[in-house]
ZASEFI-210617 format. One record per residue (C-alpha): residue number from 1; residue in one letter; x negated, y, z. Coordinates in Angstrom, 2 decimals, padded with zeros to 5 digits. Last residue first. Layout:
BEGIN
nr | rest | east | north | up
NUM | a | X | Y | Z
...
This chain:
BEGIN
nr | rest | east | north | up
499 | q | 002.22 | -031.29 | 060.97
498 | e | 000.19 | -034.15 | 062.12
497 | r | -003.74 | -034.13 | 061.49
496 | w | -006.62 | -035.47 | 060.13
495 | l | -008.89 | -032.65 | 058.36
494 | v | -010.85 | -035.48 | 056.74
493 | l | -010.38 | -038.86 | 054.78
492 | s | -013.32 | -040.18 | 053.42
491 | y | -014.54 | -040.92 | 049.81
490 | d | -017.86 | -042.24 | 049.31
489 | s | -020.97 | -040.53 | 047.25
488 | s | -021.95 | -038.38 | 050.38
487 | i | -023.85 | -035.16 | 050.73
486 | a | -021.60 | -033.36 | 048.31
485 | p | -022.36 | -030.75 | 045.90
484 | t | -019.94 | -027.89 | 045.23
483 | f | -018.05 | -028.52 | 042.44
482 | p | -015.80 | -026.26 | 042.80
481 | p | -015.93 | -023.74 | 045.73
480 | p | -015.58 | -025.56 | 049.21
479 | s | -012.35 | -026.88 | 051.65
478 | f | -013.59 | -028.91 | 053.89
477 | a | -016.66 | -026.99 | 055.24
476 | l | -015.26 | -023.92 | 054.04
475 | v | -013.86 | -022.99 | 057.39
474 | r | -016.53 | -024.30 | 059.00
473 | d | -019.06 | -021.97 | 057.81
472 | y | -022.70 | -022.41 | 059.18
471 | t | -024.30 | -020.09 | 060.63
470 | n | -028.07 | -019.07 | 060.27
469 | n | -029.54 | -016.02 | 062.22
468 | r | -033.14 | -015.43 | 061.20
467 | a | -035.27 | -012.28 | 062.93
466 | l | -038.08 | -010.70 | 061.85
465 | f | -037.45 | -011.35 | 058.71
464 | g | -040.65 | -011.59 | 056.06
463 | s | -044.42 | -010.66 | 056.33
462 | s | -046.67 | -010.00 | 059.20
461 | c | -043.69 | -011.92 | 061.11
460 | t | -045.50 | -012.35 | 064.41
459 | g | -047.04 | -015.11 | 066.70
458 | g | -051.01 | -013.82 | 065.49
457 | s | -050.29 | -013.60 | 061.54
456 | t | -046.72 | -015.45 | 060.73
455 | y | -045.18 | -015.80 | 057.11
454 | c | -040.93 | -015.27 | 057.61
453 | v | -038.86 | -016.48 | 054.68
452 | g | -039.99 | -020.05 | 053.99
451 | g | -040.10 | -022.81 | 051.60
450 | r | -040.02 | -026.69 | 051.98
449 | l | -039.17 | -028.39 | 048.82
448 | y | -035.33 | -029.95 | 048.09
447 | s | -033.62 | -026.96 | 050.46
446 | v | -029.79 | -026.61 | 050.92
445 | m | -028.82 | -023.60 | 052.85
444 | t | -025.54 | -023.36 | 054.22
443 | g | -022.53 | -020.74 | 055.30
442 | a | -023.37 | -017.04 | 056.89
441 | v | -027.06 | -016.32 | 056.59
440 | n | -028.12 | -013.33 | 058.13
439 | l | -031.78 | -011.81 | 058.09
438 | q | -032.97 | -009.24 | 060.12
437 | s | -035.81 | -007.05 | 060.30
436 | r | -037.44 | -006.90 | 057.02
435 | l | -041.42 | -007.12 | 056.63
434 | s | -042.58 | -006.44 | 052.74
433 | y | -040.65 | -003.86 | 051.59
432 | q | -043.36 | -001.03 | 051.79
431 | y | -044.92 | -003.28 | 049.69
430 | y | -042.93 | -002.22 | 046.35
429 | a | -045.00 | 001.26 | 046.32
428 | s | -047.65 | -001.03 | 044.52
427 | s | -051.50 | -001.39 | 045.04
426 | p | -052.69 | -004.13 | 043.86
425 | l | -054.75 | -006.22 | 046.59
424 | y | -058.79 | -006.67 | 047.07
423 | g | -058.60 | -003.86 | 049.90
422 | s | -055.09 | -003.46 | 051.08
421 | a | -051.18 | -003.51 | 050.24
420 | p | -049.24 | -004.87 | 052.22
419 | y | -049.34 | -008.80 | 051.44
418 | y | -045.75 | -010.34 | 049.95
417 | y | -045.47 | -013.66 | 051.10
416 | d | -042.86 | -014.88 | 048.86
415 | r | -039.14 | -015.26 | 050.08
414 | f | -038.04 | -019.03 | 050.02
413 | y | -035.47 | -021.87 | 049.24
412 | a | -037.14 | -023.93 | 047.84
411 | g | -036.80 | -026.11 | 044.35
410 | t | -036.03 | -028.77 | 042.77
409 | q | -031.85 | -028.61 | 043.37
408 | a | -032.18 | -025.86 | 045.39
407 | v | -028.57 | -025.06 | 046.95
406 | f | -027.09 | -022.20 | 048.43
405 | i | -023.17 | -022.33 | 049.91
404 | g | -022.19 | -018.79 | 050.78
403 | r | -022.27 | -015.64 | 052.79
402 | l | -025.66 | -013.75 | 052.92
401 | s | -026.44 | -010.14 | 055.09
400 | l | -029.79 | -008.73 | 054.72
399 | t | -030.75 | -006.60 | 057.40
398 | d | -033.95 | -004.15 | 056.08
397 | p | -031.81 | -004.27 | 052.88
396 | v | -033.46 | -005.90 | 049.72
395 | v | -036.62 | -004.62 | 047.67
394 | l | -038.09 | -007.79 | 047.40
393 | g | -035.85 | -010.87 | 046.16
392 | i | -035.47 | -013.83 | 048.29
391 | q | -035.45 | -016.58 | 045.96
390 | l | -033.34 | -020.11 | 045.75
389 | g | -035.37 | -022.53 | 043.91
388 | g | -035.20 | -024.64 | 040.79
387 | e | -032.03 | -025.71 | 039.05
386 | a | -030.14 | -023.01 | 041.17
385 | v | -026.62 | -023.91 | 042.52
384 | a | -024.86 | -020.97 | 043.84
383 | t | -021.52 | -021.87 | 045.77
382 | l | -019.51 | -018.64 | 046.89
381 | g | -016.35 | -018.60 | 049.00
380 | t | -012.75 | -016.83 | 049.39
379 | t | -009.38 | -018.55 | 050.21
378 | g | -010.90 | -019.98 | 053.87
377 | d | -009.71 | -016.97 | 055.73
376 | t | -012.70 | -014.97 | 055.19
375 | t | -011.55 | -012.39 | 052.77
374 | a | -013.55 | -010.52 | 050.00
373 | y | -016.27 | -012.55 | 051.04
372 | a | -020.06 | -010.66 | 051.38
371 | i | -023.38 | -010.98 | 049.81
370 | n | -025.43 | -008.42 | 050.55
369 | n | -028.76 | -007.16 | 047.70
368 | n | -030.60 | -009.04 | 045.41
367 | f | -030.91 | -012.69 | 046.00
366 | v | -032.57 | -014.67 | 043.19
365 | i | -031.57 | -017.66 | 041.89
364 | d | -034.39 | -019.82 | 039.82
363 | p | -034.40 | -021.14 | 036.37
362 | v | -036.27 | -024.19 | 035.21
361 | y | -037.61 | -023.75 | 031.95
360 | a | -038.34 | -026.60 | 030.31
359 | g | -034.99 | -027.65 | 028.16
358 | t | -031.36 | -027.90 | 029.42
357 | d | -031.42 | -024.68 | 031.45
356 | a | -030.22 | -024.23 | 034.86
355 | a | -028.42 | -021.03 | 037.44
354 | f | -025.11 | -022.80 | 038.04
353 | l | -022.89 | -020.79 | 039.72
352 | t | -019.70 | -021.67 | 041.76
351 | v | -016.30 | -019.74 | 042.26
350 | k | -013.65 | -019.35 | 045.01
349 | g | -011.32 | -016.08 | 045.31
348 | s | -013.35 | -012.58 | 045.65
347 | v | -016.84 | -012.79 | 045.80
346 | t | -018.31 | -008.98 | 047.15
345 | g | -021.79 | -008.09 | 045.97
344 | e | -024.98 | -009.87 | 045.08
343 | i | -026.97 | -012.16 | 042.80
342 | w | -029.82 | -012.04 | 040.28
341 | t | -030.26 | -014.60 | 038.31
340 | k | -032.90 | -016.72 | 035.92
339 | a | -031.53 | -017.76 | 032.95
338 | e | -029.06 | -019.87 | 031.31
337 | s | -026.14 | -019.20 | 033.02
336 | y | -023.23 | -021.35 | 034.36
335 | i | -020.28 | -019.41 | 036.14
334 | i | -017.36 | -021.35 | 037.34
333 | s | -013.78 | -020.86 | 038.16
332 | c | -011.86 | -023.19 | 036.23
331 | t | -008.51 | -022.82 | 036.50
330 | s | -008.70 | -019.14 | 037.93
329 | p | -011.35 | -017.86 | 035.24
328 | l | -012.89 | -015.37 | 036.87
327 | s | -012.75 | -011.64 | 035.12
326 | v | -015.33 | -010.58 | 033.16
325 | n | -016.89 | -007.22 | 033.61
324 | a | -019.36 | -006.63 | 030.37
323 | v | -023.07 | -006.58 | 029.03
322 | l | -024.35 | -003.79 | 031.04
321 | y | -028.05 | -003.24 | 030.43
320 | e | -030.89 | -003.89 | 032.96
319 | t | -034.31 | -002.46 | 033.35
318 | v | -036.72 | -002.35 | 036.64
317 | i | -035.15 | -005.01 | 038.41
316 | v | -037.35 | -006.39 | 041.28
315 | p | -038.52 | -009.66 | 041.62
314 | y | -041.49 | -010.85 | 039.09
313 | d | -044.10 | -012.71 | 041.04
312 | y | -048.19 | -012.44 | 040.56
311 | r | -049.11 | -015.69 | 041.99
310 | w | -050.93 | -016.80 | 045.13
309 | g | -049.58 | -020.64 | 045.82
308 | d | -047.11 | -021.88 | 043.56
307 | v | -044.95 | -024.17 | 045.98
306 | s | -046.13 | -022.52 | 049.45
305 | n | -045.64 | -018.90 | 048.42
304 | y | -047.71 | -016.41 | 048.12
303 | s | -047.63 | -012.38 | 046.60
302 | y | -048.80 | -010.29 | 044.44
301 | v | -046.32 | -007.77 | 043.44
300 | p | -047.22 | -005.52 | 039.66
299 | t | -046.60 | -002.07 | 038.98
298 | g | -048.19 | -001.03 | 036.02
297 | s | -045.52 | -002.38 | 033.36
296 | s | -048.10 | -004.63 | 032.14
295 | e | -048.19 | -006.78 | 035.73
294 | s | -044.09 | -007.03 | 035.61
293 | n | -041.80 | -005.34 | 037.88
292 | t | -039.15 | -006.60 | 036.15
291 | a | -037.41 | -005.68 | 031.92
290 | t | -034.72 | -006.91 | 029.79
289 | v | -032.13 | -007.79 | 032.50
288 | r | -028.66 | -008.98 | 030.66
287 | y | -026.30 | -007.38 | 033.46
286 | v | -022.69 | -008.78 | 033.97
285 | d | -020.23 | -006.82 | 036.47
284 | v | -017.86 | -009.69 | 038.11
283 | t | -014.45 | -009.82 | 038.91
282 | g | -011.91 | -011.21 | 041.24
281 | n | -011.16 | -007.51 | 042.63
280 | s | -013.98 | -007.69 | 045.03
279 | k | -016.93 | -007.62 | 042.63
278 | f | -019.45 | -009.91 | 042.31
277 | i | -022.85 | -007.98 | 041.17
276 | l | -024.41 | -010.68 | 038.65
275 | h | -027.59 | -009.74 | 037.18
274 | f | -028.88 | -011.96 | 034.61
273 | g | -032.26 | -012.40 | 032.64
272 | k | -035.52 | -011.20 | 032.23
271 | n | -039.42 | -011.46 | 033.41
270 | d | -039.41 | -015.03 | 034.94
269 | t | -038.75 | -016.98 | 031.38
268 | g | -036.79 | -019.14 | 029.57
267 | g | -033.91 | -016.93 | 029.09
266 | v | -033.40 | -013.41 | 028.17
265 | s | -032.98 | -013.27 | 024.37
264 | s | -031.80 | -010.45 | 022.57
263 | f | -028.39 | -009.45 | 022.41
262 | s | -024.87 | -010.20 | 020.96
261 | s | -021.95 | -007.74 | 021.62
260 | g | -019.62 | -007.82 | 024.98
259 | q | -017.34 | -010.87 | 025.51
258 | q | -017.30 | -013.50 | 023.67
257 | v | -014.52 | -016.00 | 023.77
256 | g | -015.20 | -019.81 | 024.77
255 | a | -013.38 | -019.58 | 027.85
254 | r | -015.16 | -016.46 | 028.52
253 | t | -018.40 | -016.18 | 026.70
252 | v | -022.03 | -014.25 | 027.59
251 | s | -024.35 | -013.56 | 024.82
250 | t | -028.10 | -014.14 | 023.84
249 | p | -029.78 | -016.55 | 026.67
248 | n | -026.04 | -017.63 | 027.33
247 | l | -024.06 | -016.83 | 029.79
246 | m | -021.15 | -018.70 | 030.30
245 | i | -018.16 | -017.88 | 032.15
244 | g | -015.31 | -020.98 | 032.41
243 | s | -013.18 | -023.23 | 030.52
242 | t | -014.83 | -024.89 | 027.48
241 | q | -018.44 | -023.01 | 027.94
240 | a | -018.04 | -023.68 | 031.52
239 | y | -016.64 | -026.88 | 031.09
238 | g | -019.32 | -027.68 | 028.66
237 | k | -022.40 | -026.62 | 031.00
236 | l | -021.34 | -028.33 | 033.98
235 | t | -021.70 | -031.51 | 031.92
234 | g | -025.09 | -030.54 | 031.09
233 | f | -026.28 | -029.59 | 034.42
232 | n | -024.99 | -032.94 | 036.05
231 | l | -025.27 | -032.09 | 039.78
230 | a | -027.69 | -033.51 | 041.99
229 | m | -026.28 | -035.04 | 045.60
228 | g | -027.55 | -038.17 | 044.79
227 | p | -031.07 | -037.54 | 043.71
226 | f | -031.05 | -035.12 | 047.33
225 | d | -029.60 | -038.15 | 049.45
224 | i | -029.23 | -037.20 | 052.63
223 | h | -030.66 | -040.08 | 055.29
222 | a | -028.88 | -040.96 | 058.37
221 | a | -030.81 | -040.10 | 061.36
220 | p | -034.12 | -040.88 | 063.15
219 | y | -033.96 | -038.92 | 064.98
218 | q | -031.54 | -036.74 | 066.50
217 | w | -031.95 | -033.74 | 068.52
216 | l | -028.74 | -032.17 | 070.69
215 | s | -030.25 | -033.00 | 074.25
214 | t | -033.59 | -030.54 | 072.74
213 | a | -031.83 | -027.56 | 073.14
212 | t | -034.63 | -026.25 | 074.78
211 | s | -036.64 | -025.25 | 071.92
210 | n | -040.25 | -025.66 | 071.84
209 | g | -041.07 | -027.95 | 068.94
208 | f | -040.07 | -031.27 | 068.65
207 | v | -037.39 | -033.55 | 065.97
206 | g | -039.47 | -036.52 | 064.42
205 | t | -041.11 | -037.08 | 067.50
204 | k | -044.77 | -036.24 | 066.82
203 | w | -047.92 | -037.58 | 065.85
202 | g | -051.09 | -036.08 | 066.39
201 | a | -052.46 | -032.43 | 066.77
200 | a | -051.42 | -030.84 | 069.70
199 | p | -048.19 | -028.45 | 070.63
198 | n | -048.86 | -024.93 | 069.83
197 | p | -048.54 | -022.50 | 072.29
196 | s | -051.62 | -022.50 | 072.34
195 | v | -053.74 | -023.74 | 069.65
194 | g | -053.78 | -027.39 | 069.36
193 | n | -053.39 | -027.79 | 065.63
192 | c | -049.99 | -028.56 | 065.33
191 | g | -048.60 | -025.63 | 062.85
190 | l | -046.28 | -027.49 | 061.38
189 | s | -048.39 | -028.57 | 058.38
188 | g | -048.37 | -027.23 | 054.91
187 | s | -052.18 | -026.56 | 055.06
186 | t | -054.30 | -028.62 | 057.70
185 | g | -053.52 | -028.18 | 061.25
184 | d | -052.16 | -031.07 | 062.61
183 | c | -048.79 | -033.00 | 062.50
182 | w | -047.92 | -036.53 | 061.51
181 | v | -044.28 | -037.22 | 061.99
180 | q | -042.38 | -039.55 | 064.36
179 | s | -038.58 | -041.06 | 064.09
178 | v | -037.87 | -039.76 | 060.62
177 | e | -034.49 | -039.07 | 059.35
176 | s | -034.33 | -036.43 | 061.26
175 | s | -031.32 | -034.58 | 063.15
174 | v | -030.35 | -031.16 | 064.86
173 | i | -026.87 | -031.59 | 066.51
172 | s | -025.40 | -028.12 | 066.97
171 | n | -025.61 | -025.37 | 069.19
170 | t | -029.32 | -024.17 | 068.26
169 | s | -032.20 | -021.76 | 069.34
168 | g | -035.47 | -021.19 | 067.75
167 | d | -039.19 | -023.52 | 068.13
166 | m | -037.94 | -026.56 | 066.43
165 | r | -040.38 | -028.78 | 064.34
164 | m | -038.69 | -030.63 | 061.95
163 | g | -040.29 | -034.12 | 060.55
162 | n | -038.53 | -035.60 | 056.92
161 | n | -035.27 | -036.04 | 055.28
160 | a | -034.55 | -032.79 | 057.45
159 | h | -031.05 | -031.59 | 059.12
158 | y | -029.55 | -029.03 | 061.07
157 | p | -025.91 | -028.92 | 062.37
156 | g | -024.09 | -025.85 | 063.38
155 | v | -024.87 | -022.09 | 064.65
154 | g | -028.64 | -021.57 | 064.19
153 | v | -031.13 | -018.47 | 065.89
152 | n | -034.47 | -018.24 | 064.34
151 | t | -036.61 | -015.67 | 066.52
150 | s | -038.77 | -018.68 | 067.71
149 | g | -039.36 | -020.29 | 064.29
148 | f | -038.10 | -023.39 | 062.56
147 | w | -040.02 | -025.80 | 060.94
146 | v | -039.22 | -027.77 | 058.34
145 | v | -040.78 | -030.89 | 056.41
144 | s | -039.18 | -031.90 | 053.25
143 | n | -035.52 | -032.99 | 051.72
142 | y | -033.75 | -029.85 | 053.56
141 | i | -030.22 | -029.30 | 055.04
140 | f | -029.46 | -026.14 | 056.84
139 | a | -026.35 | -024.68 | 058.56
138 | y | -024.85 | -028.43 | 057.60
137 | e | -020.67 | -029.40 | 056.59
136 | a | -021.22 | -027.28 | 053.60
135 | v | -023.22 | -029.96 | 051.55
134 | s | -020.03 | -031.92 | 051.44
133 | r | -018.50 | -035.02 | 052.39
132 | k | -016.38 | -036.62 | 049.63
131 | m | -012.68 | -036.35 | 049.62
130 | y | -009.49 | -037.60 | 050.48
129 | r | -007.79 | -034.62 | 052.52
128 | a | -005.15 | -035.35 | 055.64
127 | l | -001.74 | -034.49 | 056.55
126 | l | 000.34 | -037.13 | 059.39
125 | t | 004.13 | -036.77 | 059.13
124 | r | 006.20 | -038.11 | 062.33
123 | p | 009.82 | -039.67 | 061.86
122 | f | 012.24 | -040.17 | 064.83
121 | g | 015.61 | -040.98 | 063.21
120 | v | 014.66 | -043.79 | 061.42
119 | s | 014.82 | -045.87 | 064.98
118 | a | 013.76 | -048.93 | 065.55
117 | d | 012.93 | -049.20 | 061.35
116 | s | 010.69 | -047.17 | 062.19
115 | r | 009.61 | -043.96 | 059.75
114 | g | 006.23 | -042.44 | 059.32
113 | v | 005.44 | -039.78 | 056.60
112 | s | 002.12 | -039.03 | 054.97
111 | a | 001.27 | -035.82 | 053.55
110 | l | -002.08 | -036.55 | 051.38
109 | d | -004.36 | -033.88 | 049.99
108 | m | -006.71 | -035.31 | 047.41
107 | w | -009.95 | -033.41 | 046.58
106 | q | -011.79 | -031.94 | 043.71
105 | v | -009.93 | -033.59 | 040.98
104 | r | -011.45 | -032.20 | 037.14
103 | g | -009.56 | -030.14 | 034.92
102 | c | -012.19 | -027.34 | 035.26
101 | q | -010.70 | -027.31 | 038.55
100 | y | -008.02 | -029.13 | 040.16
99 | a | -006.42 | -029.95 | 043.49
98 | a | -004.81 | -032.95 | 043.68
97 | t | -001.25 | -033.69 | 046.07
96 | p | -000.09 | -036.86 | 047.32
95 | t | 003.26 | -037.40 | 049.20
94 | i | 003.04 | -040.58 | 050.70
93 | t | 006.41 | -042.44 | 052.05
92 | a | 005.72 | -044.80 | 055.19
91 | t | 008.18 | -047.27 | 056.01
90 | g | 008.98 | -049.25 | 058.88
89 | v | 008.41 | -052.78 | 061.26
88 | t | 008.92 | -055.22 | 058.72
87 | g | 009.95 | -058.78 | 059.61
86 | g | 007.42 | -062.05 | 060.98
85 | e | 004.92 | -062.20 | 063.61
84 | p | 002.24 | -060.12 | 061.66
83 | d | 004.73 | -056.80 | 061.49
82 | t | 004.86 | -055.42 | 058.25
81 | v | 004.82 | -051.96 | 057.24
80 | i | 006.13 | -051.51 | 053.65
79 | y | 004.60 | -048.54 | 051.61
78 | s | 006.32 | -046.16 | 049.74
77 | t | 004.43 | -043.63 | 047.06
76 | p | 003.07 | -046.07 | 044.48
75 | l | 001.02 | -045.20 | 041.97
74 | a | 001.77 | -044.37 | 038.45
73 | g | 001.79 | -040.86 | 039.11
72 | l | -001.91 | -040.54 | 039.97
71 | g | -002.73 | -043.00 | 037.06
70 | a | -004.49 | -039.79 | 035.69
69 | g | -006.12 | -037.48 | 038.26
68 | t | -009.19 | -036.14 | 036.29
67 | t | -012.14 | -037.52 | 038.35
66 | m | -010.22 | -039.11 | 041.85
65 | v | -007.46 | -040.97 | 039.89
64 | t | -010.00 | -041.77 | 037.60
63 | g | -010.84 | -045.37 | 038.17
62 | g | -008.93 | -046.63 | 034.81
61 | a | -005.62 | -045.77 | 036.86
60 | s | -004.45 | -049.10 | 036.28
59 | t | -007.06 | -050.71 | 037.82
58 | n | -006.19 | -049.28 | 041.51
57 | h | -009.17 | -050.29 | 043.65
56 | a | -009.85 | -046.67 | 045.17
55 | i | -006.59 | -044.48 | 044.72
54 | l | -004.53 | -047.97 | 046.27
53 | w | -007.27 | -048.12 | 049.31
52 | r | -006.09 | -044.43 | 050.02
51 | f | -002.90 | -045.13 | 049.92
50 | n | -002.99 | -048.13 | 052.16
49 | e | -004.66 | -045.86 | 054.38
48 | l | -002.40 | -042.83 | 054.37
47 | g | 000.68 | -045.23 | 054.79
46 | a | -001.11 | -047.35 | 057.60
45 | e | -001.55 | -043.61 | 059.58
44 | a | 001.91 | -043.06 | 058.87
43 | i | 002.59 | -046.22 | 060.00
42 | h | 000.86 | -045.50 | 063.35
41 | l | 002.88 | -042.74 | 064.08
40 | a | 005.99 | -044.14 | 063.39
39 | q | 005.21 | -046.49 | 065.85
38 | e | 004.78 | -043.82 | 068.44
37 | r | 008.25 | -042.01 | 067.54
36 | a | 010.13 | -045.21 | 067.54
35 | f | 009.04 | -046.32 | 071.37
34 | l | 009.80 | -042.83 | 072.34
33 | a | 013.09 | -042.96 | 070.93
32 | r | 013.63 | -046.12 | 072.09
31 | g | 012.89 | -045.38 | 075.88
30 | y | 014.99 | -042.24 | 075.63
29 | k | 017.95 | -044.35 | 074.27
28 | a | 016.81 | -046.60 | 077.97
27 | q | 016.24 | -043.56 | 079.89
26 | q | 019.68 | -042.52 | 078.39
25 | f | 022.05 | -045.82 | 079.31
24 | a | 020.24 | -045.58 | 082.99
23 | y | 021.49 | -042.34 | 083.34
22 | g | 024.66 | -043.25 | 081.72
21 | t | 024.55 | -046.29 | 084.70
20 | v | 023.69 | -044.56 | 087.19
19 | t | 026.56 | -041.99 | 086.55
18 | g | 028.86 | -044.77 | 085.75
17 | l | 028.55 | -046.49 | 089.30
16 | i | 028.51 | -043.10 | 091.28
15 | l | 031.96 | -042.24 | 090.04
14 | m | 033.14 | -045.64 | 090.09
13 | f | 032.08 | -045.85 | 093.79
12 | v | 034.03 | -043.01 | 094.50
11 | g | 036.81 | -043.88 | 092.98
10 | m | 036.92 | -047.46 | 094.61
9 | f | 036.45 | -045.58 | 098.01
8 | g | 039.34 | -043.46 | 097.11
7 | v | 041.92 | -046.51 | 095.62
6 | v | 040.62 | -048.44 | 099.12
5 | l | 041.78 | -046.05 | 101.67
4 | l | 044.64 | -045.56 | 099.90
3 | t | 045.08 | -048.83 | 100.22
2 | t | 044.33 | -048.69 | 103.94
1 | m | 046.77 | -045.85 | 104.31
């Protein structure tokens, strides 16, 4: 009986011991797996950073990896991570994928798979995009002083390289490069004339005003280099002539092949130019504008803006002729116009428009009607860069909606002050469009000079848009259309995430 009891208790003990031992071994295995997974994540991150270093410093590629992609295939895609105290920790395997437009790299997508030597069965994969930060990360960027009124509603970061008065509502960072700005009641000031409710004249902080979101104000902030973001129009013109759409003053070509017939020049003047209507099927109707509301036509428009002062303006198309319906090249989706350019329509795919003249004339881009996207999932986007300014036309819808990334390289983002016809001003039916109800911008506005889209009289808009809503497009912030200007000359890893 004693023997049987001993054997029985030993069996129970061994069963319990086996269970506890098995649990201990499983926990140890689980711990090693957790350790290997954590190591694999850091190994994958080390692989990203090493490949980033290789792209920036590889001399065998001649410094062209991020321009033409040359030498990318020669870069090592396996990186062994070593322990400073000796031995290896694991290996990262990197797969680079370059995005090209017109034969030039726009950004580089990197996939890094890290495996720990402690247990290679638990890999971790990190994905990141290597690119220059674009202007699309902001809702507004100004090089000059700027004043946002009380009816302005902003979603996304705002920045000015000079002082900013913010009376509207915002939900993100509002920054100014300067710590202080002088504010008085002179022309071009920020309304600091001592008249209620405006603040008294004097030195103000870099960002000031009547907005309640003061906790989001930052000053001084880092400078955004406008000369650095300036595009080389000569190089871009070459891309358009070879592989994109080229709007010459007397003809239109696609990948070097002429579309439609030649015509008399529409370049070098504010009275003529091109009118582009984007289509949801990925094409664009190209019209040549031969007449606008010029003084000679009997319908002059007298207007004012902060750059030119009072002047006769020509924003309204009177006569135009269709040149061709042109499909956007998928491998070089750029349009280069050597004339003043009116734009509107529904964009499909990603396309960039440049309006520039290598001669003395500096063309503007005019918003002629609503601009929409065929999709809003990031596969569609428009960037429009004017050598001069970005002008909102006179005859536009009462509620105007614009989607895109818009850049005035040397001019301003503006709508002229169209004074209602009375007294000494010329009479014109166009002046009924002087005051509009609402402007909605989904994207980015970049302006070198100070402009305006609302001119106040007695505290309310007397010309322009009564309400303005500005929302940056965070989907396109890190996947913008080709050759969108960058706010930094340095490349960085963005969109970091684990697969």
